[in-house]
mmCIF file of the N, C-alpha and C atoms, coordinates in Angstrom:
data_MODEL
# 
_entry.id   MODEL 
# 
loop_
_atom_site.group_PDB 
_atom_site.id 
_atom_site.type_symbol 
_atom_site.label_atom_id 
_atom_site.label_alt_id 
_atom_site.label_comp_id 
_atom_site.label_asym_id 
_atom_site.label_entity_id 
_atom_site.label_seq_id 
_atom_site.pdbx_PDB_ins_code 
_atom_site.Cartn_x 
_atom_site.Cartn_y 
_atom_site.Cartn_z 
_atom_site.occupancy 
_atom_site.B_iso_or_equiv 
_atom_site.pdbx_formal_charge 
_atom_site.auth_seq_id 
_atom_site.auth_comp_id 
_atom_site.auth_asym_id 
_atom_site.auth_atom_id 
_atom_site.pdbx_PDB_model_num 
ATOM 1   N N  . MET A 1 1  ? -32.068 41.424 39.026 1.00 0.00 ? 1  MET A N  1 
ATOM 2   C CA . MET A 1 1  ? -33.003 41.607 37.830 1.00 0.00 ? 1  MET A CA 1 
ATOM 3   C C  . MET A 1 1  ? -32.462 42.994 37.177 1.00 0.00 ? 1  MET A C  1 
ATOM 4   N N  . THR A 1 2  ? -32.334 42.872 35.882 1.00 0.00 ? 2  THR A N  1 
ATOM 5   C CA . THR A 1 2  ? -31.722 44.041 35.154 1.00 0.00 ? 2  THR A CA 1 
ATOM 6   C C  . THR A 1 2  ? -32.914 44.592 34.256 1.00 0.00 ? 2  THR A C  1 
ATOM 7   N N  . ASP A 1 3  ? -33.079 45.884 34.294 1.00 0.00 ? 3  ASP A N  1 
ATOM 8   C CA . ASP A 1 3  ? -34.070 46.603 33.541 1.00 0.00 ? 3  ASP A CA 1 
ATOM 9   C C  . ASP A 1 3  ? -33.424 46.980 32.297 1.00 0.00 ? 3  ASP A C  1 
ATOM 10  N N  . SER A 1 4  ? -34.131 46.958 31.098 1.00 0.00 ? 4  SER A N  1 
ATOM 11  C CA . SER A 1 4  ? -33.545 47.510 29.873 1.00 0.00 ? 4  SER A CA 1 
ATOM 12  C C  . SER A 1 4  ? -34.678 48.364 29.223 1.00 0.00 ? 4  SER A C  1 
ATOM 13  N N  . THR A 1 5  ? -34.210 49.505 28.618 1.00 0.00 ? 5  THR A N  1 
ATOM 14  C CA . THR A 1 5  ? -35.039 50.435 28.090 1.00 0.00 ? 5  THR A CA 1 
ATOM 15  C C  . THR A 1 5  ? -34.390 50.993 26.814 1.00 0.00 ? 5  THR A C  1 
ATOM 16  N N  . SER A 1 6  ? -35.239 51.198 25.704 1.00 0.00 ? 6  SER A N  1 
ATOM 17  C CA . SER A 1 6  ? -34.623 51.807 24.506 1.00 0.00 ? 6  SER A CA 1 
ATOM 18  C C  . SER A 1 6  ? -35.366 53.035 24.262 1.00 0.00 ? 6  SER A C  1 
ATOM 19  N N  . TYR A 1 7  ? -34.620 53.992 23.657 1.00 0.00 ? 7  TYR A N  1 
ATOM 20  C CA . TYR A 1 7  ? -35.054 55.403 23.384 1.00 0.00 ? 7  TYR A CA 1 
ATOM 21  C C  . TYR A 1 7  ? -34.749 55.663 21.900 1.00 0.00 ? 7  TYR A C  1 
ATOM 22  N N  . SER A 1 8  ? -35.704 56.308 21.173 1.00 0.00 ? 8  SER A N  1 
ATOM 23  C CA . SER A 1 8  ? -35.371 56.760 19.867 1.00 0.00 ? 8  SER A CA 1 
ATOM 24  C C  . SER A 1 8  ? -34.871 58.286 20.045 1.00 0.00 ? 8  SER A C  1 
ATOM 25  N N  . VAL A 1 9  ? -33.719 58.445 19.460 1.00 0.00 ? 9  VAL A N  1 
ATOM 26  C CA . VAL A 1 9  ? -33.053 59.680 19.711 1.00 0.00 ? 9  VAL A CA 1 
ATOM 27  C C  . VAL A 1 9  ? -32.658 60.411 18.296 1.00 0.00 ? 9  VAL A C  1 
ATOM 28  N N  . ASP A 1 10 ? -33.020 61.649 18.277 1.00 0.00 ? 10 ASP A N  1 
ATOM 29  C CA . ASP A 1 10 ? -32.929 62.466 16.973 1.00 0.00 ? 10 ASP A CA 1 
ATOM 30  C C  . ASP A 1 10 ? -31.591 63.171 17.048 1.00 0.00 ? 10 ASP A C  1 
ATOM 31  N N  . GLY A 1 11 ? -30.885 63.285 15.930 1.00 0.00 ? 11 GLY A N  1 
ATOM 32  C CA . GLY A 1 11 ? -29.713 64.096 15.773 1.00 0.00 ? 11 GLY A CA 1 
ATOM 33  C C  . GLY A 1 11 ? -28.360 63.363 15.919 1.00 0.00 ? 11 GLY A C  1 
ATOM 34  N N  . MET A 1 12 ? -28.387 62.035 16.068 1.00 0.00 ? 12 MET A N  1 
ATOM 35  C CA . MET A 1 12 ? -27.077 61.323 16.221 1.00 0.00 ? 12 MET A CA 1 
ATOM 36  C C  . MET A 1 12 ? -26.658 60.861 14.761 1.00 0.00 ? 12 MET A C  1 
ATOM 37  N N  . SER A 1 13 ? -25.342 61.019 14.502 1.00 0.00 ? 13 SER A N  1 
ATOM 38  C CA . SER A 1 13 ? -24.882 60.801 13.168 1.00 0.00 ? 13 SER A CA 1 
ATOM 39  C C  . SER A 1 13 ? -23.358 60.167 13.173 1.00 0.00 ? 13 SER A C  1 
ATOM 40  N N  . CYS A 1 14 ? -22.680 60.273 14.294 1.00 0.00 ? 14 CYS A N  1 
ATOM 41  C CA . CYS A 1 14 ? -21.234 60.022 14.224 1.00 0.00 ? 14 CYS A CA 1 
ATOM 42  C C  . CYS A 1 14 ? -20.712 59.481 15.557 1.00 0.00 ? 14 CYS A C  1 
ATOM 43  N N  . ASP A 1 15 ? -19.442 59.068 15.553 1.00 0.00 ? 15 ASP A N  1 
ATOM 44  C CA . ASP A 1 15 ? -18.806 58.585 16.740 1.00 0.00 ? 15 ASP A CA 1 
ATOM 45  C C  . ASP A 1 15 ? -18.834 59.571 17.878 1.00 0.00 ? 15 ASP A C  1 
ATOM 46  N N  . HIS A 1 16 ? -18.829 60.777 17.564 1.00 0.00 ? 16 HIS A N  1 
ATOM 47  C CA . HIS A 1 16 ? -18.856 61.791 18.553 1.00 0.00 ? 16 HIS A CA 1 
ATOM 48  C C  . HIS A 1 16 ? -20.237 61.738 19.345 1.00 0.00 ? 16 HIS A C  1 
ATOM 49  N N  . CYS A 1 17 ? -21.201 61.599 18.622 1.00 0.00 ? 17 CYS A N  1 
ATOM 50  C CA . CYS A 1 17 ? -22.544 61.379 19.252 1.00 0.00 ? 17 CYS A CA 1 
ATOM 51  C C  . CYS A 1 17 ? -22.504 60.226 20.157 1.00 0.00 ? 17 CYS A C  1 
ATOM 52  N N  . VAL A 1 18 ? -21.977 59.096 19.712 1.00 0.00 ? 18 VAL A N  1 
ATOM 53  C CA . VAL A 1 18 ? -21.941 57.817 20.548 1.00 0.00 ? 18 VAL A CA 1 
ATOM 54  C C  . VAL A 1 18 ? -21.190 58.216 21.873 1.00 0.00 ? 18 VAL A C  1 
ATOM 55  N N  . ARG A 1 19 ? -20.077 58.834 21.883 1.00 0.00 ? 19 ARG A N  1 
ATOM 56  C CA . ARG A 1 19 ? -19.254 59.011 22.913 1.00 0.00 ? 19 ARG A CA 1 
ATOM 57  C C  . ARG A 1 19 ? -19.950 59.979 23.914 1.00 0.00 ? 19 ARG A C  1 
ATOM 58  N N  . ALA A 1 20 ? -20.684 61.134 23.383 1.00 0.00 ? 20 ALA A N  1 
ATOM 59  C CA . ALA A 1 20 ? -21.260 62.078 24.254 1.00 0.00 ? 20 ALA A CA 1 
ATOM 60  C C  . ALA A 1 20 ? -22.374 61.425 24.938 1.00 0.00 ? 20 ALA A C  1 
ATOM 61  N N  . ILE A 1 21 ? -23.151 60.802 24.214 1.00 0.00 ? 21 ILE A N  1 
ATOM 62  C CA . ILE A 1 21 ? -24.303 60.013 24.858 1.00 0.00 ? 21 ILE A CA 1 
ATOM 63  C C  . ILE A 1 21 ? -23.908 58.957 25.848 1.00 0.00 ? 21 ILE A C  1 
ATOM 64  N N  . THR A 1 22 ? -23.019 58.175 25.416 1.00 0.00 ? 22 THR A N  1 
ATOM 65  C CA . THR A 1 22 ? -22.496 57.154 26.369 1.00 0.00 ? 22 THR A CA 1 
ATOM 66  C C  . THR A 1 22 ? -21.916 57.710 27.733 1.00 0.00 ? 22 THR A C  1 
ATOM 67  N N  . GLU A 1 23 ? -21.131 58.747 27.553 1.00 0.00 ? 23 GLU A N  1 
ATOM 68  C CA . GLU A 1 23 ? -20.583 59.323 28.823 1.00 0.00 ? 23 GLU A CA 1 
ATOM 69  C C  . GLU A 1 23 ? -21.561 59.950 29.690 1.00 0.00 ? 23 GLU A C  1 
ATOM 70  N N  . GLU A 1 24 ? -22.651 60.788 29.093 1.00 0.00 ? 24 GLU A N  1 
ATOM 71  C CA . GLU A 1 24 ? -23.657 61.416 29.901 1.00 0.00 ? 24 GLU A CA 1 
ATOM 72  C C  . GLU A 1 24 ? -24.558 60.348 30.556 1.00 0.00 ? 24 GLU A C  1 
ATOM 73  N N  . VAL A 1 25 ? -25.131 59.501 29.789 1.00 0.00 ? 25 VAL A N  1 
ATOM 74  C CA . VAL A 1 25 ? -26.000 58.440 30.270 1.00 0.00 ? 25 VAL A CA 1 
ATOM 75  C C  . VAL A 1 25 ? -25.410 57.459 31.241 1.00 0.00 ? 25 VAL A C  1 
ATOM 76  N N  . GLY A 1 26 ? -24.087 57.148 30.979 1.00 0.00 ? 26 GLY A N  1 
ATOM 77  C CA . GLY A 1 26 ? -23.286 56.276 31.839 1.00 0.00 ? 26 GLY A CA 1 
ATOM 78  C C  . GLY A 1 26 ? -23.196 56.761 33.244 1.00 0.00 ? 26 GLY A C  1 
ATOM 79  N N  . GLN A 1 27 ? -23.274 57.995 33.544 1.00 0.00 ? 27 GLN A N  1 
ATOM 80  C CA . GLN A 1 27 ? -23.237 58.653 34.733 1.00 0.00 ? 27 GLN A CA 1 
ATOM 81  C C  . GLN A 1 27 ? -24.419 58.597 35.671 1.00 0.00 ? 27 GLN A C  1 
ATOM 82  N N  . VAL A 1 28 ? -25.582 58.166 35.024 1.00 0.00 ? 28 VAL A N  1 
ATOM 83  C CA . VAL A 1 28 ? -26.857 58.094 35.660 1.00 0.00 ? 28 VAL A CA 1 
ATOM 84  C C  . VAL A 1 28 ? -26.757 57.017 36.702 1.00 0.00 ? 28 VAL A C  1 
ATOM 85  N N  . PRO A 1 29 ? -27.053 57.281 37.956 1.00 0.00 ? 29 PRO A N  1 
ATOM 86  C CA . PRO A 1 29 ? -27.046 56.059 38.969 1.00 0.00 ? 29 PRO A CA 1 
ATOM 87  C C  . PRO A 1 29 ? -27.880 54.937 38.428 1.00 0.00 ? 29 PRO A C  1 
ATOM 88  N N  . GLY A 1 30 ? -27.482 53.725 38.629 1.00 0.00 ? 30 GLY A N  1 
ATOM 89  C CA . GLY A 1 30 ? -28.098 52.447 38.335 1.00 0.00 ? 30 GLY A CA 1 
ATOM 90  C C  . GLY A 1 30 ? -27.891 51.979 36.907 1.00 0.00 ? 30 GLY A C  1 
ATOM 91  N N  . ILE A 1 31 ? -27.288 52.760 36.098 1.00 0.00 ? 31 ILE A N  1 
ATOM 92  C CA . ILE A 1 31 ? -27.008 52.437 34.668 1.00 0.00 ? 31 ILE A CA 1 
ATOM 93  C C  . ILE A 1 31 ? -25.790 51.555 34.678 1.00 0.00 ? 31 ILE A C  1 
ATOM 94  N N  . ALA A 1 32 ? -25.910 50.327 34.134 1.00 0.00 ? 32 ALA A N  1 
ATOM 95  C CA . ALA A 1 32 ? -24.686 49.493 33.955 1.00 0.00 ? 32 ALA A CA 1 
ATOM 96  C C  . ALA A 1 32 ? -24.206 49.502 32.578 1.00 0.00 ? 32 ALA A C  1 
ATOM 97  N N  . GLU A 1 33 ? -25.106 49.711 31.555 1.00 0.00 ? 33 GLU A N  1 
ATOM 98  C CA . GLU A 1 33 ? -24.680 49.567 30.178 1.00 0.00 ? 33 GLU A CA 1 
ATOM 99  C C  . GLU A 1 33 ? -25.403 50.542 29.340 1.00 0.00 ? 33 GLU A C  1 
ATOM 100 N N  . VAL A 1 34 ? -24.701 51.203 28.363 1.00 0.00 ? 34 VAL A N  1 
ATOM 101 C CA . VAL A 1 34 ? -25.386 52.126 27.384 1.00 0.00 ? 34 VAL A CA 1 
ATOM 102 C C  . VAL A 1 34 ? -24.916 51.556 25.925 1.00 0.00 ? 34 VAL A C  1 
ATOM 103 N N  . ARG A 1 35 ? -25.873 51.348 25.080 1.00 0.00 ? 35 ARG A N  1 
ATOM 104 C CA . ARG A 1 35 ? -25.664 50.959 23.661 1.00 0.00 ? 35 ARG A CA 1 
ATOM 105 C C  . ARG A 1 35 ? -26.299 51.959 22.801 1.00 0.00 ? 35 ARG A C  1 
ATOM 106 N N  . VAL A 1 36 ? -25.484 52.442 21.889 1.00 0.00 ? 36 VAL A N  1 
ATOM 107 C CA . VAL A 1 36 ? -25.975 53.546 20.923 1.00 0.00 ? 36 VAL A CA 1 
ATOM 108 C C  . VAL A 1 36 ? -25.897 52.814 19.567 1.00 0.00 ? 36 VAL A C  1 
ATOM 109 N N  . ASP A 1 37 ? -27.037 52.828 18.888 1.00 0.00 ? 37 ASP A N  1 
ATOM 110 C CA . ASP A 1 37 ? -27.113 52.297 17.405 1.00 0.00 ? 37 ASP A CA 1 
ATOM 111 C C  . ASP A 1 37 ? -27.406 53.410 16.586 1.00 0.00 ? 37 ASP A C  1 
ATOM 112 N N  . LEU A 1 38 ? -26.339 53.910 15.977 1.00 0.00 ? 38 LEU A N  1 
ATOM 113 C CA . LEU A 1 38 ? -26.565 55.149 14.956 1.00 0.00 ? 38 LEU A CA 1 
ATOM 114 C C  . LEU A 1 38 ? -27.476 54.732 13.849 1.00 0.00 ? 38 LEU A C  1 
ATOM 115 N N  . ALA A 1 39 ? -27.442 53.561 13.232 1.00 0.00 ? 39 ALA A N  1 
ATOM 116 C CA . ALA A 1 39 ? -28.267 53.247 11.976 1.00 0.00 ? 39 ALA A CA 1 
ATOM 117 C C  . ALA A 1 39 ? -29.756 53.305 12.471 1.00 0.00 ? 39 ALA A C  1 
ATOM 118 N N  . ALA A 1 40 ? -30.093 52.801 13.681 1.00 0.00 ? 40 ALA A N  1 
ATOM 119 C CA . ALA A 1 40 ? -31.485 52.707 14.123 1.00 0.00 ? 40 ALA A CA 1 
ATOM 120 C C  . ALA A 1 40 ? -31.865 53.895 14.918 1.00 0.00 ? 40 ALA A C  1 
ATOM 121 N N  . LYS A 1 41 ? -30.833 54.766 15.196 1.00 0.00 ? 41 LYS A N  1 
ATOM 122 C CA . LYS A 1 41 ? -31.095 56.039 16.016 1.00 0.00 ? 41 LYS A CA 1 
ATOM 123 C C  . LYS A 1 41 ? -31.671 55.637 17.317 1.00 0.00 ? 41 LYS A C  1 
ATOM 124 N N  . THR A 1 42 ? -31.126 54.686 17.999 1.00 0.00 ? 42 THR A N  1 
ATOM 125 C CA . THR A 1 42 ? -31.602 54.342 19.230 1.00 0.00 ? 42 THR A CA 1 
ATOM 126 C C  . THR A 1 42 ? -30.527 54.272 20.347 1.00 0.00 ? 42 THR A C  1 
ATOM 127 N N  . VAL A 1 43 ? -30.943 54.384 21.606 1.00 0.00 ? 43 VAL A N  1 
ATOM 128 C CA . VAL A 1 43 ? -30.069 54.380 22.693 1.00 0.00 ? 43 VAL A CA 1 
ATOM 129 C C  . VAL A 1 43 ? -30.744 53.311 23.668 1.00 0.00 ? 43 VAL A C  1 
ATOM 130 N N  . THR A 1 44 ? -29.978 52.235 23.927 1.00 0.00 ? 44 THR A N  1 
ATOM 131 C CA . THR A 1 44 ? -30.598 51.261 24.904 1.00 0.00 ? 44 THR A CA 1 
ATOM 132 C C  . THR A 1 44 ? -29.682 51.242 26.133 1.00 0.00 ? 44 THR A C  1 
ATOM 133 N N  . VAL A 1 45 ? -30.361 51.355 27.230 1.00 0.00 ? 45 VAL A N  1 
ATOM 134 C CA . VAL A 1 45 ? -29.731 51.375 28.592 1.00 0.00 ? 45 VAL A CA 1 
ATOM 135 C C  . VAL A 1 45 ? -30.197 50.155 29.403 1.00 0.00 ? 45 VAL A C  1 
ATOM 136 N N  . SER A 1 46 ? -29.336 49.627 30.287 1.00 0.00 ? 46 SER A N  1 
ATOM 137 C CA . SER A 1 46 ? -29.722 48.557 31.138 1.00 0.00 ? 46 SER A CA 1 
ATOM 138 C C  . SER A 1 46 ? -29.031 48.803 32.456 1.00 0.00 ? 46 SER A C  1 
ATOM 139 N N  . GLY A 1 47 ? -29.607 48.227 33.399 1.00 0.00 ? 47 GLY A N  1 
ATOM 140 C CA . GLY A 1 47 ? -29.073 48.345 34.814 1.00 0.00 ? 47 GLY A CA 1 
ATOM 141 C C  . GLY A 1 47 ? -30.073 47.864 35.843 1.00 0.00 ? 47 GLY A C  1 
ATOM 142 N N  . ASP A 1 48 ? -29.615 48.020 37.126 1.00 0.00 ? 48 ASP A N  1 
ATOM 143 C CA . ASP A 1 48 ? -30.563 47.429 38.239 1.00 0.00 ? 48 ASP A CA 1 
ATOM 144 C C  . ASP A 1 48 ? -31.827 48.253 38.242 1.00 0.00 ? 48 ASP A C  1 
ATOM 145 N N  . THR A 1 49 ? -31.708 49.572 38.008 1.00 0.00 ? 49 THR A N  1 
ATOM 146 C CA . THR A 1 49 ? -32.836 50.396 38.098 1.00 0.00 ? 49 THR A CA 1 
ATOM 147 C C  . THR A 1 49 ? -32.610 51.383 36.888 1.00 0.00 ? 49 THR A C  1 
ATOM 148 N N  . VAL A 1 50 ? -33.663 51.597 36.168 1.00 0.00 ? 50 VAL A N  1 
ATOM 149 C CA . VAL A 1 50 ? -33.579 52.674 35.019 1.00 0.00 ? 50 VAL A CA 1 
ATOM 150 C C  . VAL A 1 50 ? -34.502 53.783 35.330 1.00 0.00 ? 50 VAL A C  1 
ATOM 151 N N  . ASP A 1 51 ? -33.960 54.911 35.633 1.00 0.00 ? 51 ASP A N  1 
ATOM 152 C CA . ASP A 1 51 ? -34.697 56.141 35.949 1.00 0.00 ? 51 ASP A CA 1 
ATOM 153 C C  . ASP A 1 51 ? -34.873 56.889 34.682 1.00 0.00 ? 51 ASP A C  1 
ATOM 154 N N  . ASP A 1 52 ? -36.158 56.683 34.162 1.00 0.00 ? 52 ASP A N  1 
ATOM 155 C CA . ASP A 1 52 ? -36.529 57.208 32.754 1.00 0.00 ? 52 ASP A CA 1 
ATOM 156 C C  . ASP A 1 52 ? -36.233 58.730 32.665 1.00 0.00 ? 52 ASP A C  1 
ATOM 157 N N  . ALA A 1 53 ? -36.729 59.440 33.658 1.00 0.00 ? 53 ALA A N  1 
ATOM 158 C CA . ALA A 1 53 ? -36.534 60.960 33.607 1.00 0.00 ? 53 ALA A CA 1 
ATOM 159 C C  . ALA A 1 53 ? -35.017 61.222 33.673 1.00 0.00 ? 53 ALA A C  1 
ATOM 160 N N  . ALA A 1 54 ? -34.241 60.597 34.403 1.00 0.00 ? 54 ALA A N  1 
ATOM 161 C CA . ALA A 1 54 ? -32.806 60.877 34.506 1.00 0.00 ? 54 ALA A CA 1 
ATOM 162 C C  . ALA A 1 54 ? -31.995 60.516 33.093 1.00 0.00 ? 54 ALA A C  1 
ATOM 163 N N  . VAL A 1 55 ? -32.441 59.469 32.576 1.00 0.00 ? 55 VAL A N  1 
ATOM 164 C CA . VAL A 1 55 ? -31.852 59.073 31.194 1.00 0.00 ? 55 VAL A CA 1 
ATOM 165 C C  . VAL A 1 55 ? -32.252 60.029 30.273 1.00 0.00 ? 55 VAL A C  1 
ATOM 166 N N  . ARG A 1 56 ? -33.476 60.513 30.111 1.00 0.00 ? 56 ARG A N  1 
ATOM 167 C CA . ARG A 1 56 ? -33.969 61.482 29.255 1.00 0.00 ? 56 ARG A CA 1 
ATOM 168 C C  . ARG A 1 56 ? -33.102 62.814 29.377 1.00 0.00 ? 56 ARG A C  1 
ATOM 169 N N  . ALA A 1 57 ? -33.029 63.102 30.601 1.00 0.00 ? 57 ALA A N  1 
ATOM 170 C CA . ALA A 1 57 ? -32.248 64.355 31.096 1.00 0.00 ? 57 ALA A CA 1 
ATOM 171 C C  . ALA A 1 57 ? -30.716 64.268 30.567 1.00 0.00 ? 57 ALA A C  1 
ATOM 172 N N  . ALA A 1 58 ? -30.192 63.233 30.677 1.00 0.00 ? 58 ALA A N  1 
ATOM 173 C CA . ALA A 1 58 ? -28.784 62.902 30.384 1.00 0.00 ? 58 ALA A CA 1 
ATOM 174 C C  . ALA A 1 58 ? -28.593 63.030 28.816 1.00 0.00 ? 58 ALA A C  1 
ATOM 175 N N  . ILE A 1 59 ? -29.562 62.427 28.056 1.00 0.00 ? 59 ILE A N  1 
ATOM 176 C CA . ILE A 1 59 ? -29.519 62.577 26.590 1.00 0.00 ? 59 ILE A CA 1 
ATOM 177 C C  . ILE A 1 59 ? -29.667 63.977 26.196 1.00 0.00 ? 59 ILE A C  1 
ATOM 178 N N  . ASP A 1 60 ? -30.667 64.752 26.798 1.00 0.00 ? 60 ASP A N  1 
ATOM 179 C CA . ASP A 1 60 ? -30.743 66.115 26.541 1.00 0.00 ? 60 ASP A CA 1 
ATOM 180 C C  . ASP A 1 60 ? -29.465 66.964 26.911 1.00 0.00 ? 60 ASP A C  1 
ATOM 181 N N  . GLU A 1 61 ? -28.824 66.576 27.993 1.00 0.00 ? 61 GLU A N  1 
ATOM 182 C CA . GLU A 1 61 ? -27.557 67.239 28.451 1.00 0.00 ? 61 GLU A CA 1 
ATOM 183 C C  . GLU A 1 61 ? -26.576 67.122 27.391 1.00 0.00 ? 61 GLU A C  1 
ATOM 184 N N  . ALA A 1 62 ? -26.455 65.787 26.742 1.00 0.00 ? 62 ALA A N  1 
ATOM 185 C CA . ALA A 1 62 ? -25.608 65.630 25.671 1.00 0.00 ? 62 ALA A CA 1 
ATOM 186 C C  . ALA A 1 62 ? -25.690 66.360 24.372 1.00 0.00 ? 62 ALA A C  1 
ATOM 187 N N  . GLY A 1 63 ? -27.015 66.794 24.321 1.00 0.00 ? 63 GLY A N  1 
ATOM 188 C CA . GLY A 1 63 ? -27.261 67.765 23.135 1.00 0.00 ? 63 GLY A CA 1 
ATOM 189 C C  . GLY A 1 63 ? -28.166 67.061 22.112 1.00 0.00 ? 63 GLY A C  1 
ATOM 190 N N  . TYR A 1 64 ? -28.973 66.132 22.527 1.00 0.00 ? 64 TYR A N  1 
ATOM 191 C CA . TYR A 1 64 ? -29.782 65.334 21.719 1.00 0.00 ? 64 TYR A CA 1 
ATOM 192 C C  . TYR A 1 64 ? -31.202 65.118 22.120 1.00 0.00 ? 64 TYR A C  1 
ATOM 193 N N  . THR A 1 65 ? -32.053 64.743 21.271 1.00 0.00 ? 65 THR A N  1 
ATOM 194 C CA . THR A 1 65 ? -33.475 64.799 21.776 1.00 0.00 ? 65 THR A CA 1 
ATOM 195 C C  . THR A 1 65 ? -34.072 63.395 21.657 1.00 0.00 ? 65 THR A C  1 
ATOM 196 N N  . VAL A 1 66 ? -34.795 63.051 22.769 1.00 0.00 ? 66 VAL A N  1 
ATOM 197 C CA . VAL A 1 66 ? -35.559 61.797 22.689 1.00 0.00 ? 66 VAL A CA 1 
ATOM 198 C C  . VAL A 1 66 ? -36.876 62.041 21.924 1.00 0.00 ? 66 VAL A C  1 
ATOM 199 N N  . VAL A 1 67 ? -37.099 61.087 21.019 1.00 0.00 ? 67 VAL A N  1 
ATOM 200 C CA . VAL A 1 67 ? -38.416 61.413 20.220 1.00 0.00 ? 67 VAL A CA 1 
ATOM 201 C C  . VAL A 1 67 ? -39.401 60.295 20.432 1.00 0.00 ? 67 VAL A C  1 
# 
């Protein structure tokens, strides 16, 4: 079973943002896929287990804010 969760993220505007978030969130254990939608300002993650606190911390570490 795969969990999927979406986050609204403030401050994303370019390909660098996509790469930074994808790299940080992709390192969270259990995350299989990271999708960043700049137009919608969302990050969607999926995997066997989605640790909400760890994903939020990774987005913060990349320099962005979950709203």
